[in-house]
C-alpha angles and dihedrals in degrees: 000000000000121000111258091239089060091058100050121092138186130221117195111202107198136173142112119311109280093017093122101267097134094045090052093044091052092047090049093049091049094048092047090051090051087058092049095257114129118205131181113229114217103198111189099219092051094044092049090056090050095048098042139024088207110030117201123217099191119109094268092048092049092046090054095043095050092047088055094044091051091047091054090049092049091050092049094049091046087057094049099263116130115222137211111199109206101189139122092223090184095201122067091222090068093056094038090055089057091045090053093049101041113059097199100052136149126188114206116192116205101204114200131156113256090235091059092047090050091051092050096043097152093174094042090237095139092045090051090048092052090049093048094247094112129045132194097026107169111247093027117042096000123051119245112211108205116213115274094213111009118185090232136008121210121191101228093194095049115020122091108242093227091050091046090051089052087053091054090049090050089052090049090051091046089055091046091241094131121077116249110270122230117235 
């Protein structure tokens, strides 16, 4: 029988704020659960509040946060728990670090035009940035480095989240990251 750590996988859902990452991550988690596959969702906003009373969004703060987030994901996968990272991770190095440390890894890029993200703006990040109340918002004051070769691209302004989640599951199955299902 395979070691549990050899069965766990990680999916990093990345994209600009308000691109549709969280909606996709939640749909993915639900569909995996329907197939009997449990996955822990590491949502960056929630995790930041747990790790720090006063989260920092400057470069140093982000570097530290994404090192910690990756470490948690590595620990979970080493203990047989699959992980869905729901995080902008505006620098490629953050996502690449996770890819290097987690053998069964997928990077899903939720591509969405900045204008659409700014219109959605459910957390008012872009509005706060325009008003000077928020600094270092990826896509505005902080650069967002899209993946060079993501495993899957989802169009956040056009793709149905449930259909996109099915696409992620198909990619996981294609890579043999999902356990064999019983019929």
